[in-house]
N, CA and C atoms as a LAMMPS dump frame, in Angstrom:
ITEM: TIMESTEP
0
ITEM: NUMBER OF ATOMS
519
ITEM: BOX BOUNDS ff ff ff
-5.0000000000000000e+02 5.0000000000000000e+02
-5.0000000000000000e+02 5.0000000000000000e+02
-5.0000000000000000e+02 5.0000000000000000e+02
ITEM: ATOMS id mol type element x y z
1 1 1 N 0.857 -1.179 0
2 1 2 C 0 0 0
3 1 3 C 0.901 1.24 0
4 2 1 N 0.657 2.135 -0.929
5 2 2 C 1.481 3.337 -1.022
6 2 3 C 1.094 4.327 0.066
7 3 1 N 1.939 5.295 0.261
8 3 2 C 1.687 6.32 1.267
9 3 3 C 0.397 7.085 0.947
10 4 1 N 0.174 7.351 -0.345
11 4 2 C -1.028 8.064 -0.766
12 4 3 C -2.286 7.239 -0.469
13 5 1 N -2.218 5.94 -0.73
14 5 2 C -3.36 5.06 -0.449
15 5 3 C -3.635 4.999 1.05
16 6 1 N -2.58 4.954 1.834
17 6 2 C -2.737 4.938 3.287
18 6 3 C -3.404 6.216 3.782
19 7 1 N -2.997 7.352 3.241
20 7 2 C -3.588 8.619 3.689
21 7 3 C -5.068 8.694 3.301
22 8 1 N -5.434 8.126 2.153
23 8 2 C -6.854 8.095 1.763
24 8 3 C -7.66 7.218 2.708
25 9 1 N -7.102 6.067 3.074
26 9 2 C -7.778 5.167 4.015
27 9 3 C -7.943 5.863 5.369
28 10 1 N -6.905 6.546 5.829
29 10 2 C -6.973 7.27 7.104
30 10 3 C -8.045 8.352 7.035
31 11 1 N -8.108 9.084 5.929
32 11 2 C -9.145 10.115 5.749
33 11 3 C -10.535 9.512 5.843
34 12 1 N -10.734 8.405 5.139
35 12 2 C -12.044 7.741 5.141
36 12 3 C -12.403 7.267 6.547
37 13 1 N -11.46 6.623 7.224
38 13 2 C -11.71 6.149 8.587
39 13 3 C -11.977 7.307 9.542
40 14 1 N -11.216 8.387 9.402
41 14 2 C -11.419 9.561 10.258
42 14 3 C -12.825 10.106 10.088
43 15 1 N -13.298 10.192 8.843
44 15 2 C -14.654 10.679 8.579
45 15 3 C -15.692 9.736 9.189
46 16 1 N -15.48 8.431 9.058
47 16 2 C -16.418 7.464 9.635
48 16 3 C -16.463 7.601 11.156
49 17 1 N -15.319 7.722 11.77
50 17 2 C -15.262 7.845 13.223
51 17 3 C -15.896 9.155 13.692
52 18 1 N -15.665 10.221 12.955
53 18 2 C -16.195 11.533 13.341
54 18 3 C -17.716 11.591 13.183
55 19 1 N -18.248 10.876 12.189
56 19 2 C -19.68 10.972 11.883
57 19 3 C -20.536 9.916 12.557
58 20 1 N -19.943 9.037 13.35
59 20 2 C -20.698 7.968 14
60 20 3 C -20.403 7.924 15.485
61 21 1 N -21.448 7.648 16.264
62 21 2 C -21.289 7.581 17.714
63 21 3 C -21.323 6.162 18.251
64 22 1 N -21.514 5.176 17.365
65 22 2 C -21.574 3.78 17.79
66 22 3 C -20.548 2.981 16.995
67 23 1 N -19.396 2.754 17.612
68 23 2 C -18.272 2.122 16.928
69 23 3 C -17.793 0.936 17.77
70 24 1 N -17.76 -0.213 17.145
71 24 2 C -17.302 -1.432 17.811
72 24 3 C -16.032 -1.924 17.135
73 25 1 N -15.114 -2.462 17.924
74 25 2 C -13.918 -3.107 17.402
75 25 3 C -13.993 -4.578 17.796
76 26 1 N -13.837 -5.452 16.801
77 26 2 C -13.961 -6.881 17.054
78 26 3 C -12.834 -7.64 16.362
79 27 1 N -12.605 -8.844 16.837
80 27 2 C -11.62 -9.738 16.234
81 27 3 C -12.381 -10.868 15.56
82 28 1 N -12.303 -10.926 14.219
83 28 2 C -12.988 -11.99 13.492
84 28 3 C -11.987 -12.972 12.882
85 29 1 N -10.736 -12.915 13.327
86 29 2 C -9.723 -13.823 12.78
87 29 3 C -10.104 -15.264 13.114
88 30 1 N -9.774 -16.147 12.21
89 30 2 C -10.079 -17.55 12.435
90 30 3 C -11.395 -17.995 11.832
91 31 1 N -12.213 -17.05 11.397
92 31 2 C -13.463 -17.423 10.736
93 31 3 C -13.147 -17.83 9.303
94 32 1 N -13.738 -18.922 8.848
95 32 2 C -13.516 -19.313 7.455
96 32 3 C -14.34 -18.419 6.534
97 33 1 N -14.163 -18.581 5.244
98 33 2 C -14.827 -17.701 4.267
99 33 3 C -16.34 -17.749 4.405
100 34 1 N -16.897 -18.93 4.596
101 34 2 C -18.352 -19.07 4.734
102 34 3 C -18.878 -18.353 5.966
103 35 1 N -18.189 -18.519 7.085
104 35 2 C -18.609 -17.858 8.328
105 35 3 C -18.49 -16.349 8.22
106 36 1 N -17.42 -15.879 7.582
107 36 2 C -17.234 -14.437 7.397
108 36 3 C -18.357 -13.873 6.538
109 37 1 N -18.73 -14.588 5.499
110 37 2 C -19.839 -14.153 4.639
111 37 3 C -21.138 -14.102 5.441
112 38 1 N -21.378 -15.119 6.264
113 38 2 C -22.586 -15.133 7.095
114 38 3 C -22.598 -13.972 8.089
115 39 1 N -21.427 -13.659 8.646
116 39 2 C -21.327 -12.528 9.57
117 39 3 C -21.621 -11.219 8.844
118 40 1 N -21.067 -11.071 7.649
119 40 2 C -21.327 -9.857 6.863
120 40 3 C -22.818 -9.727 6.548
121 41 1 N -23.467 -10.847 6.208
122 41 2 C -24.918 -10.829 5.933
123 41 3 C -25.703 -10.414 7.173
124 42 1 N -25.336 -10.992 8.318
125 42 2 C -26.018 -10.663 9.571
126 42 3 C -25.85 -9.175 9.89
127 43 1 N -24.658 -8.658 9.654
128 43 2 C -24.398 -7.23 9.886
129 43 3 C -25.253 -6.378 8.956
130 44 1 N -25.3 -6.755 7.688
131 44 2 C -26.071 -5.989 6.704
132 44 3 C -27.546 -5.946 7.099
133 45 1 N -28.093 -7.092 7.509
134 45 2 C -29.51 -7.158 7.911
135 45 3 C -29.785 -6.29 9.131
136 46 1 N -28.801 -6.178 10.016
137 46 2 C -28.975 -5.4 11.245
138 46 3 C -28.599 -3.933 11.077
139 47 1 N -28.194 -3.535 9.876
140 47 2 C -27.809 -2.141 9.653
141 47 3 C -26.442 -1.802 10.213
142 48 1 N -25.566 -2.792 10.245
143 48 2 C -24.216 -2.611 10.776
144 48 3 C -23.23 -2.685 9.619
145 49 1 N -22.346 -1.709 9.561
146 49 2 C -21.308 -1.682 8.53
147 49 3 C -20.064 -2.353 9.113
148 50 1 N -19.604 -3.417 8.458
149 50 2 C -18.449 -4.176 8.932
150 50 3 C -17.308 -4.055 7.943
151 51 1 N -16.115 -3.733 8.433
152 51 2 C -14.947 -3.707 7.563
153 51 3 C -13.699 -4.051 8.376
154 52 1 N -12.77 -4.73 7.719
155 52 2 C -11.498 -5.079 8.345
156 52 3 C -10.542 -3.916 8.109
157 53 1 N -9.827 -3.524 9.154
158 53 2 C -8.942 -2.367 9.049
159 53 3 C -7.555 -2.705 9.575
160 54 1 N -6.582 -1.934 9.108
161 54 2 C -5.221 -2.06 9.646
162 54 3 C -5.156 -1.243 10.937
163 55 1 N -4.597 -1.85 11.958
164 55 2 C -4.532 -1.207 13.272
165 55 3 C -3.841 0.152 13.24
166 56 1 N -2.716 0.227 12.538
167 56 2 C -1.961 1.49 12.524
168 56 3 C -2.771 2.61 11.872
169 57 1 N -3.501 2.268 10.812
170 57 2 C -4.301 3.288 10.122
171 57 3 C -5.491 3.724 10.981
172 58 1 N -6.12 2.762 11.65
173 58 2 C -7.248 3.087 12.523
174 58 3 C -6.782 3.939 13.707
175 59 1 N -5.627 3.617 14.243
176 59 2 C -5.09 4.393 15.363
177 59 3 C -4.851 5.849 14.949
178 60 1 N -4.277 6.043 13.756
179 60 2 C -4.051 7.408 13.268
180 60 3 C -5.38 8.123 13.032
181 61 1 N -6.375 7.411 12.516
182 61 2 C -7.694 8.006 12.294
183 61 3 C -8.328 8.424 13.626
184 62 1 N -8.15 7.592 14.662
185 62 2 C -8.678 7.938 15.995
186 62 3 C -8.018 9.205 16.524
187 63 1 N -6.723 9.318 16.287
188 63 2 C -5.986 10.507 16.745
189 63 3 C -6.435 11.76 15.99
190 64 1 N -6.883 11.594 14.742
191 64 2 C -7.29 12.733 13.921
192 64 3 C -8.679 13.274 14.247
193 65 1 N -9.462 12.546 15.049
194 65 2 C -10.808 13.029 15.378
195 65 3 C -10.772 13.807 16.688
196 66 1 N -11.861 14.513 16.964
197 66 2 C -11.987 15.273 18.205
198 66 3 C -12.484 14.401 19.354
199 67 1 N -12.859 13.167 19.06
200 67 2 C -13.444 12.286 20.072
201 67 3 C -12.366 11.721 20.985
202 68 1 N -12.77 11.482 22.24
203 68 2 C -11.866 10.868 23.212
204 68 3 C -12.184 9.379 23.271
205 69 1 N -11.331 8.569 22.648
206 69 2 C -11.548 7.132 22.6
207 69 3 C -10.971 6.413 23.821
208 70 1 N -10.463 7.152 24.767
209 70 2 C -9.963 6.564 26.003
210 70 3 C -8.92 5.499 25.741
211 71 1 N -9.135 4.305 26.32
212 71 2 C -8.194 3.191 26.173
213 71 3 C -8.459 2.343 24.933
214 72 1 N -9.42 2.727 24.114
215 72 2 C -9.763 1.929 22.932
216 72 3 C -8.576 1.685 21.999
217 73 1 N -7.701 2.671 21.74
218 73 2 C -6.545 2.393 20.873
219 73 3 C -5.632 1.282 21.404
220 74 1 N -5.645 1.042 22.712
221 74 2 C -4.799 -0.017 23.276
222 74 3 C -5.277 -1.41 22.866
223 75 1 N -6.497 -1.528 22.375
224 75 2 C -7.03 -2.825 21.942
225 75 3 C -6.629 -3.162 20.51
226 76 1 N -5.967 -2.239 19.841
227 76 2 C -5.615 -2.436 18.432
228 76 3 C -4.375 -3.316 18.291
229 77 1 N -4.596 -4.588 18.528
230 77 2 C -3.546 -5.591 18.367
231 77 3 C -4.172 -6.759 17.629
232 78 1 N -3.405 -7.409 16.782
233 78 2 C -3.941 -8.55 16.046
234 78 3 C -4.944 -8.111 14.987
235 79 1 N -5.825 -9.018 14.62
236 79 2 C -6.833 -8.752 13.598
237 79 3 C -7.929 -7.837 14.168
238 80 1 N -8.258 -6.769 13.467
239 80 2 C -9.291 -5.846 13.939
240 80 3 C -10.302 -5.56 12.837
241 81 1 N -11.566 -5.677 13.205
242 81 2 C -12.658 -5.292 12.322
243 81 3 C -13.418 -4.177 13.019
244 82 1 N -13.895 -3.245 12.236
245 82 2 C -14.66 -2.136 12.794
246 82 3 C -16.12 -2.322 12.393
247 83 1 N -17.009 -2.148 13.366
248 83 2 C -18.446 -2.273 13.138
249 83 3 C -19.083 -0.939 13.506
250 84 1 N -19.798 -0.358 12.558
251 84 2 C -20.418 0.949 12.771
252 84 3 C -21.922 0.811 12.548
253 85 1 N -22.712 1.409 13.437
254 85 2 C -24.163 1.301 13.33
255 85 3 C -24.841 2.555 13.865
256 86 1 N -26.075 2.764 13.412
257 86 2 C -26.896 3.869 13.919
258 86 3 C -27.393 3.555 15.329
259 87 1 N -27.798 2.301 15.549
260 87 2 C -28.34 1.864 16.834
261 87 3 C -27.191 1.336 17.691
262 88 1 N -27.075 1.849 18.908
263 88 2 C -25.932 1.544 19.767
264 88 3 C -25.713 0.085 20.084
265 89 1 N -26.795 -0.698 20.222
266 89 2 C -26.606 -2.091 20.614
267 89 3 C -26.686 -3.072 19.445
268 90 1 N -26.879 -2.604 18.226
269 90 2 C -27.022 -3.491 17.065
270 90 3 C -25.789 -4.371 16.842
271 91 1 N -24.567 -3.825 16.834
272 91 2 C -23.401 -4.704 16.652
273 91 3 C -23.266 -5.732 17.781
274 92 1 N -23.574 -5.345 19.006
275 92 2 C -23.478 -6.274 20.138
276 92 3 C -24.455 -7.427 19.954
277 93 1 N -25.659 -7.128 19.487
278 93 2 C -26.657 -8.177 19.25
279 93 3 C -26.199 -9.115 18.138
280 94 1 N -25.607 -8.551 17.086
281 94 2 C -25.104 -9.379 15.984
282 94 3 C -24.007 -10.313 16.498
283 95 1 N -23.078 -9.767 17.268
284 95 2 C -21.974 -10.573 17.805
285 95 3 C -22.518 -11.688 18.695
286 96 1 N -23.42 -11.327 19.599
287 96 2 C -23.965 -12.315 20.542
288 96 3 C -24.706 -13.425 19.79
289 97 1 N -25.52 -13.056 18.804
290 97 2 C -26.27 -14.041 18.023
291 97 3 C -25.312 -14.938 17.23
292 98 1 N -24.294 -14.337 16.643
293 98 2 C -23.352 -15.094 15.826
294 98 3 C -22.539 -16.065 16.677
295 99 1 N -22.291 -15.691 17.914
296 99 2 C -21.473 -16.53 18.8
297 99 3 C -22.226 -17.752 19.302
298 100 1 N -23.499 -17.867 18.988
299 100 2 C -24.224 -19.089 19.335
300 100 3 C -23.705 -20.255 18.498
301 101 1 N -23.158 -19.937 17.303
302 101 2 C -22.656 -20.967 16.395
303 101 3 C -21.134 -21.016 16.354
304 102 1 N -20.464 -19.993 16.825
305 102 2 C -19.01 -19.892 16.696
306 102 3 C -18.449 -19.178 17.927
307 103 1 N -17.145 -19.306 18.147
308 103 2 C -16.546 -18.607 19.29
309 103 3 C -16.062 -17.212 18.912
310 104 1 N -16.234 -16.849 17.666
311 104 2 C -15.852 -15.517 17.17
312 104 3 C -17.113 -14.832 16.671
313 105 1 N -17.175 -13.565 16.499
314 105 2 C -16.14 -12.56 16.771
315 105 3 C -16.013 -12.257 18.263
316 106 1 N -14.823 -11.852 18.633
317 106 2 C -14.548 -11.415 19.996
318 106 3 C -14.607 -9.895 20.035
319 107 1 N -15.291 -9.374 21.01
320 107 2 C -15.381 -7.921 21.164
321 107 3 C -14.095 -7.407 21.798
322 108 1 N -13.435 -6.483 21.101
323 108 2 C -12.243 -5.85 21.663
324 108 3 C -12.642 -4.636 22.486
325 109 1 N -13.572 -3.858 21.948
326 109 2 C -14.004 -2.66 22.64
327 109 3 C -15.061 -1.934 21.828
328 110 1 N -15.666 -0.931 22.448
329 110 2 C -16.708 -0.165 21.769
330 110 3 C -16.706 1.273 22.263
331 111 1 N -17.13 2.153 21.378
332 111 2 C -17.304 3.573 21.696
333 111 3 C -18.772 3.874 21.41
334 112 1 N -19.559 4.105 22.456
335 112 2 C -20.989 4.35 22.309
336 112 3 C -21.32 5.698 22.934
337 113 1 N -21.72 6.657 22.102
338 113 2 C -22.149 7.972 22.592
339 113 3 C -21.188 8.512 23.665
340 114 1 N -19.918 8.532 23.387
341 114 2 C -18.865 9.064 24.251
342 114 3 C -18.458 8.147 25.4
343 115 1 N -19.102 6.979 25.547
344 115 2 C -18.699 6.014 26.578
345 115 3 C -17.825 4.949 25.922
346 116 1 N -16.773 4.535 26.63
347 116 2 C -15.847 3.542 26.093
348 116 3 C -15.993 2.25 26.888
349 117 1 N -16.145 1.151 26.171
350 117 2 C -16.251 -0.178 26.767
351 117 3 C -15.066 -0.999 26.251
352 118 1 N -14.317 -1.618 27.146
353 118 2 C -13.139 -2.392 26.758
354 118 3 C -13.327 -3.851 27.184
355 119 1 N -13.118 -4.765 26.255
356 119 2 C -13.112 -6.191 26.571
357 119 3 C -14.372 -6.926 26.177
358 120 1 N -14.187 -8.215 25.927
359 120 2 C -15.29 -9.074 25.505
360 120 3 C -16.313 -9.266 26.625
361 121 1 N -15.901 -9.083 27.874
362 121 2 C -16.824 -9.245 28.999
363 121 3 C -17.883 -8.14 29.05
364 122 1 N -17.76 -7.126 28.236
365 122 2 C -18.727 -6.023 28.191
366 122 3 C -19.894 -6.307 27.234
367 123 1 N -19.846 -7.437 26.53
368 123 2 C -20.833 -7.722 25.491
369 123 3 C -22.263 -7.703 26.02
370 124 1 N -22.519 -8.36 27.15
371 124 2 C -23.886 -8.397 27.69
372 124 3 C -24.376 -7.005 28.07
373 125 1 N -23.495 -6.182 28.609
374 125 2 C -23.873 -4.804 28.945
375 125 3 C -24.26 -4.032 27.691
376 126 1 N -23.505 -4.246 26.617
377 126 2 C -23.778 -3.537 25.367
378 126 3 C -25.065 -4.025 24.715
379 127 1 N -25.365 -5.31 24.825
380 127 2 C -26.615 -5.844 24.274
381 127 3 C -27.797 -5.21 25.006
382 128 1 N -27.64 -4.981 26.312
383 128 2 C -28.723 -4.436 27.131
384 128 3 C -28.955 -2.942 26.92
385 129 1 N -28.024 -2.261 26.256
386 129 2 C -28.206 -0.828 26.01
387 129 3 C -29.481 -0.597 25.201
388 130 1 N -30.174 0.445 25.535
389 130 2 C -31.394 0.772 24.795
390 130 3 C -31.084 1.831 23.752
391 131 1 N -31.767 1.725 22.629
392 131 2 C -31.575 2.704 21.562
393 131 3 C -32.275 4.001 21.94
394 132 1 N -31.963 5.036 21.228
395 132 2 C -32.565 6.353 21.459
396 132 3 C -34.085 6.264 21.32
397 133 1 N -34.566 5.56 20.291
398 133 2 C -36.004 5.439 20.076
399 133 3 C -36.678 4.665 21.21
400 134 1 N -36.015 3.602 21.714
401 134 2 C -36.578 2.847 22.836
402 134 3 C -36.692 3.725 24.079
403 135 1 N -35.665 4.526 24.34
404 135 2 C -35.691 5.416 25.506
405 135 3 C -36.781 6.474 25.374
406 136 1 N -36.919 7.047 24.188
407 136 2 C -37.969 8.046 23.96
408 136 3 C -39.341 7.419 24.17
409 137 1 N -39.522 6.193 23.666
410 137 2 C -40.791 5.485 23.847
411 137 3 C -41.117 5.275 25.319
412 138 1 N -40.108 4.889 26.095
413 138 2 C -40.313 4.695 27.531
414 138 3 C -40.683 6.004 28.221
415 139 1 N -39.996 7.076 27.855
416 139 2 C -40.287 8.386 28.466
417 139 3 C -41.697 8.827 28.128
418 140 1 N -42.094 8.68 26.867
419 140 2 C -43.453 9.051 26.465
420 140 3 C -44.474 8.232 27.248
421 141 1 N -44.209 6.922 27.394
422 141 2 C -45.11 6.059 28.162
423 141 3 C -45.223 6.51 29.608
424 142 1 N -44.081 6.88 30.207
425 142 2 C -44.093 7.353 31.593
426 142 3 C -44.838 8.679 31.728
427 143 1 N -44.67 9.548 30.73
428 143 2 C -45.353 10.844 30.783
429 143 3 C -46.859 10.685 30.583
430 144 1 N -47.26 9.722 29.77
431 144 2 C -48.684 9.515 29.514
432 144 3 C -49.38 8.852 30.7
433 145 1 N -48.676 8.065 31.451
434 145 2 C -49.258 7.3 32.535
435 145 3 C -50.001 8.162 33.561
436 146 1 N -49.399 9.237 34.112
437 146 2 C -50.146 10.068 35.071
438 146 3 C -51.375 10.721 34.44
439 147 1 N -51.256 11.152 33.205
440 147 2 C -52.405 11.78 32.544
441 147 3 C -53.552 10.785 32.401
442 148 1 N -53.224 9.538 32.042
443 148 2 C -54.258 8.501 31.922
444 148 3 C -54.921 8.237 33.26
445 149 1 N -54.119 8.225 34.328
446 149 2 C -54.671 7.994 35.665
447 149 3 C -55.624 9.114 36.068
448 150 1 N -55.253 10.351 35.788
449 150 2 C -56.111 11.497 36.132
450 150 3 C -57.417 11.428 35.351
451 151 1 N -57.322 11.133 34.062
452 151 2 C -58.523 11.064 33.226
453 151 3 C -59.447 9.946 33.693
454 152 1 N -58.884 8.781 33.977
455 152 2 C -59.734 7.668 34.426
456 152 3 C -60.351 7.983 35.791
457 153 1 N -59.601 8.652 36.659
458 153 2 C -60.14 9.029 37.966
459 153 3 C -61.278 10.03 37.808
460 154 1 N -61.119 10.973 36.888
461 154 2 C -62.174 11.949 36.668
462 154 3 C -63.427 11.292 36.088
463 155 1 N -63.232 10.362 35.164
464 155 2 C -64.371 9.673 34.556
465 155 3 C -65.132 8.864 35.601
466 156 1 N -64.418 8.072 36.391
467 156 2 C -65.093 7.243 37.391
468 156 3 C -65.518 8.083 38.589
469 157 1 N -64.697 9.07 38.897
470 157 2 C -64.994 9.925 40.039
471 157 3 C -66.249 10.745 39.847
472 158 1 N -66.566 11.107 38.612
473 158 2 C -67.765 11.887 38.346
474 158 3 C -69.015 11.132 38.764
475 159 1 N -69.063 9.869 38.485
476 159 2 C -70.202 9.027 38.883
477 159 3 C -70.278 8.897 40.39
478 160 1 N -69.15 8.723 41.027
479 160 2 C -69.106 8.593 42.482
480 160 3 C -69.552 9.89 43.143
481 161 1 N -69.055 11.004 42.615
482 161 2 C -69.38 12.3 43.176
483 161 3 C -70.878 12.584 43.073
484 162 1 N -71.438 12.258 41.917
485 162 2 C -72.877 12.46 41.728
486 162 3 C -73.664 11.584 42.695
487 163 1 N -73.191 10.364 42.902
488 163 2 C -73.871 9.455 43.838
489 163 3 C -73.804 9.974 45.256
490 164 1 N -72.674 10.498 45.647
491 164 2 C -72.51 11.042 47.003
492 164 3 C -73.418 12.26 47.184
493 165 1 N -73.443 13.16 46.209
494 165 2 C -74.32 14.325 46.291
495 165 3 C -75.784 13.938 46.382
496 166 1 N -76.187 12.968 45.605
497 166 2 C -77.583 12.498 45.622
498 166 3 C -77.925 11.927 47.003
499 167 1 N -77.017 11.119 47.569
500 167 2 C -77.238 10.535 48.876
501 167 3 C -77.344 11.628 49.929
502 168 1 N -76.455 12.618 49.875
503 168 2 C -76.504 13.701 50.848
504 168 3 C -77.784 14.524 50.728
505 169 1 N -78.222 14.781 49.503
506 169 2 C -79.447 15.566 49.316
507 169 3 C -80.671 14.798 49.79
508 170 1 N -80.688 13.495 49.651
509 170 2 C -81.817 12.677 50.104
510 170 3 C -81.871 12.622 51.637
511 171 1 N -80.704 12.633 52.291
512 171 2 C -80.651 12.583 53.74
513 171 3 C -81.243 13.844 54.356
514 172 1 N -80.995 14.968 53.694
515 172 2 C -81.452 16.239 54.24
516 172 3 C -82.965 16.359 54.099
517 173 1 N -83.536 15.724 53.111
518 173 2 C -84.963 15.866 52.809
519 173 3 C -85.817 15.041 53.617
């Protein structure tokens, strides 16, 4: 690879890192061609972009962005694949599902909305992360709940109130 080609790859990686908040680093070495193809298909279906990168080029791209990747560059050893997605837990779900049939890919680390996760032991935590849309849905549900309670209380309470008034008026008469 020429110096010019390397600089183009670094530029492309820098742009990808700068424009995405959900970045996973995984080790897919040891997968045969068929398994790698199946992993790529699973990623495509889940909206995850998967590509194999050179560690040195990815490290330089990380240095070129304004983001703080913390200890993530220290995981750049051996075979590294980068997984980028709109939904924060999508790559983790793909990895977890794929590992039901294989011992790879191994999670090296992840950068999710400014939080850094290091190590394969973080996979379950990353799978449990909720997407922005899921969180918004939960908040809307929580906000609607008190309003529904007030409305139902007013609807049922109106009948009760009328009954109490009727009883009180009959007692006086």
